[in-house]
C-alpha positions as CSV (number, residue, x, y, z in Angstrom):
1,M,0.0,0.2,0.0
2,D,1.6,3.3,-0.8
3,I,1.7,6.6,1.3
4,V,-1.0,8.2,0.2
5,S,-3.3,5.1,1.0
6,V,-1.5,4.8,4.5
7,E,-2.2,8.3,5.0
8,N,-5.8,7.9,4.2
9,I,-6.5,5.4,6.7
10,H,-5.0,7.3,9.4
11,S,-7.4,10.0,8.9
12,R,-10.0,7.6,8.9
13,L,-8.7,6.1,11.9
14,H,-10.1,6.5,15.3
15,I,-9.0,5.0,18.8
16,R,-11.8,4.9,21.4
17,Q,-12.6,3.3,24.8
18,A,-13.8,-0.2,24.4
19,C,-17.5,-0.8,25.6
20,P,-19.4,-4.1,26.3
21,E,-20.1,-4.8,22.6
22,D,-16.4,-4.9,21.9
23,V,-15.8,-8.0,24.5
24,P,-15.7,-10.8,21.3
25,F,-13.1,-8.5,19.5
26,V,-11.2,-7.7,22.8
27,A,-10.9,-11.4,23.6
28,Q,-9.4,-12.1,20.3
29,C,-6.9,-9.4,20.5
30,V,-6.0,-10.9,23.9
31,L,-5.5,-14.5,22.7
32,A,-3.5,-13.0,19.5
33,A,-1.2,-11.2,21.7
34,V,-0.1,-14.8,23.0
35,D,-0.5,-16.8,19.7
36,L,-3.7,-18.4,20.5
37,C,-6.0,-16.7,17.9
38,D,-5.0,-15.8,14.2
39,F,-8.5,-13.7,13.8
40,R,-9.3,-16.3,10.8
41,S,-10.4,-19.4,12.8
42,E,-12.3,-19.8,16.2
43,S,-9.8,-20.6,19.4
44,V,-10.6,-23.0,21.8
45,E,-10.1,-20.5,24.4
46,K,-12.5,-17.8,22.7
47,S,-15.2,-18.6,25.4
48,I,-13.2,-18.5,28.5
49,A,-11.4,-15.2,26.9
50,E,-15.0,-13.5,26.7
51,K,-15.7,-14.2,30.0
52,V,-12.9,-12.8,31.5
53,C,-13.0,-9.7,29.0
54,G,-16.6,-9.3,29.8
55,R,-16.0,-8.6,33.6
56,D,-14.8,-5.3,35.3
57,D,-12.3,-6.6,37.8
58,T,-9.8,-8.5,35.7
59,L,-6.8,-7.7,34.0
60,Y,-8.4,-8.3,30.4
61,S,-11.2,-6.3,30.9
62,Y,-12.9,-4.5,28.4
63,L,-12.7,-1.3,30.7
64,N,-8.8,-1.6,30.2
65,A,-9.1,-1.8,26.5
66,R,-8.7,0.6,23.8
67,I,-10.2,-0.3,20.2
68,A,-8.8,1.2,16.9
69,T,-11.4,1.1,14.4
70,L,-11.6,2.1,10.5
71,D,-14.9,3.5,9.5
72,G,-16.2,2.1,12.5
73,K,-15.0,-1.4,12.1
74,P,-12.7,-2.4,14.8
75,I,-9.4,-3.4,13.4
76,G,-6.7,-3.3,16.5
77,C,-6.5,-3.1,20.1
78,S,-4.4,-2.5,23.2
79,L,-4.9,-3.6,26.9
80,S,-3.4,-1.3,29.4
81,Y,-3.6,-0.8,33.0
82,D,-2.1,0.6,36.5
83,G,0.2,-2.2,37.5
84,A,-0.8,-1.7,41.1
85,I,-3.8,-3.7,40.2
86,Y,-2.1,-6.7,39.3
87,P,-1.7,-8.6,42.4
88,E,-5.1,-8.7,43.1
89,A,-6.5,-9.0,39.8
90,R,-4.0,-11.7,38.1
91,P,-5.2,-14.7,40.3
92,R,-9.0,-13.5,39.5
93,T,-8.0,-13.3,35.7
94,F,-6.3,-16.7,35.5
95,R,-8.5,-18.7,37.7
96,F,-11.0,-18.7,34.7
97,F,-8.4,-20.3,32.3
98,E,-7.4,-22.7,34.8
99,R,-10.7,-24.1,35.5
100,E,-11.0,-24.8,31.9
101,G,-7.7,-26.8,32.0
102,R,-5.7,-24.0,30.3
103,P,-3.5,-22.5,32.8
104,M,-1.7,-19.2,32.4
105,V,1.6,-19.6,33.9
106,V,3.7,-16.8,34.9
107,T,6.6,-17.1,37.2
108,S,7.2,-13.7,38.2
109,P,5.0,-10.4,38.4
110,E,4.9,-8.9,35.0
111,T,4.1,-5.5,36.6
112,G,3.6,-3.7,39.7
113,P,2.9,-0.2,41.7
114,G,4.3,2.8,39.9
115,E,4.2,1.3,36.3
116,Y,1.5,1.7,33.4
117,Y,1.5,-1.9,31.9
118,L,1.0,-2.2,28.3
119,D,-0.6,-5.7,28.8
120,S,-1.6,-6.7,25.2
121,M,-1.7,-5.5,21.6
122,A,-2.9,-7.1,18.4
123,V,-3.9,-5.6,14.8
124,V,-6.1,-7.6,12.7
125,P,-3.6,-9.4,9.9
126,E,-4.6,-7.3,6.8
127,Y,-4.2,-4.0,8.6
128,R,-0.6,-4.7,9.7
129,G,2.1,-2.8,8.5
130,L,0.6,0.5,8.5
131,G,1.5,2.3,11.8
132,I,-1.9,1.0,13.5
133,G,0.2,-0.6,16.3
134,H,2.2,2.8,16.9
135,L,-0.7,4.5,17.2
136,L,-2.6,2.5,19.9
137,M,1.0,2.6,21.7
138,D,1.2,6.4,21.5
139,D,-2.5,6.3,23.1
140,A,-1.6,4.1,25.8
141,V,1.5,6.3,26.5
142,S,-0.8,9.2,26.6
143,I,-3.2,7.8,29.2
144,A,0.1,6.9,31.2
145,L,1.0,10.6,31.3
146,S,-2.6,12.0,31.6
147,R,-2.8,9.7,34.8
148,G,0.5,11.0,36.4
149,F,2.8,7.9,35.7
150,S,6.4,8.2,34.8
151,K,7.2,4.7,33.4
152,V,5.5,2.5,31.1
153,T,6.5,-1.5,30.6
154,L,5.3,-4.4,28.5
155,L,6.9,-7.9,27.9
156,V,8.0,-9.1,24.5
157,S,8.8,-12.6,23.4
158,C,12.8,-13.6,23.6
159,S,12.1,-15.4,20.3
160,K,10.8,-12.4,18.6
161,P,14.0,-9.9,18.4
162,R,12.1,-7.9,15.3
163,L,9.2,-7.1,17.8
164,Q,11.9,-5.8,20.1
165,E,13.5,-3.6,17.8
166,Y,9.7,-2.3,16.9
167,Y,9.5,-1.5,20.8
168,A,13.1,-0.1,20.8
169,V,12.1,2.4,17.9
170,K,9.3,3.8,20.5
171,G,12.0,4.4,23.1
172,F,11.5,1.1,25.1
173,V,14.7,-0.2,26.6
174,P,15.4,-3.8,28.3
175,D,14.9,-4.6,31.9
176,C,15.0,-8.2,32.7
177,E,13.7,-11.6,31.4
178,M,11.5,-14.2,32.9
179,D,9.3,-17.2,31.9
180,A,5.5,-16.6,30.9
181,F,2.9,-18.6,29.0
182,G,5.5,-21.3,28.1
183,D,8.0,-18.8,26.5
184,R,10.8,-16.5,27.4
185,Y,10.0,-13.1,27.7
186,L,11.8,-9.5,28.1
187,K,10.4,-7.0,30.3
188,M,11.1,-3.6,28.7
189,Y,10.4,0.0,30.1
190,L,10.0,3.4,28.9
191,N,10.6,6.3,31.0
192,L,8.3,9.2,30.6
193,P,9.0,13.1,31.2
194,G,8.1,14.1,34.7
195,P,9.5,15.2,38.3
196,S,10.2,11.6,39.2
197,S,11.5,10.2,36.2
198,A,15.5,10.6,37.3
199,S,14.8,8.7,39.9
200,L,13.8,5.6,38.0
201,R,16.1,2.9,37.0
202,A,18.3,3.8,33.6
């Protein structure tokens, strides 16, 4: 697609807060982020994910989701939240999957207090490569700034160096590695401008 077409898409793109009607799409994106959905076929975890995303007290709640739409059609989604909710919401979230024999194993906390955590992000395949992921990330960073956070964090698979480079372009730098969801992940962080940013780990 040429530059003119990409610009045309961006002019028609809108990012908004998810609503209850978006739950099935949010669930697809959550599963796609951990390679359990490809948007083209049904995932066996779909019904579980929809239950989790439909609640207001889980990590993957639609209340934590932002939807990118093109002419009103959902084409991408990001989930992000205050890391302070993680200790309480994590067991509640993963319990749904465990009950169905689909444990979500994470050896270390993904996030914690003082961090705005970008948990999941996915774009429908036919709209990838158009900068929509960048726009969703910019949107999440803007929310973090508006809420007074000075640090944004995320996990990226160690087996996906190109994705690590993608986040590095956005200013994220490596922090530590951990095992999660049957894979090895690199935690990365972005310091945001603010009075406390100088005191954060460099």
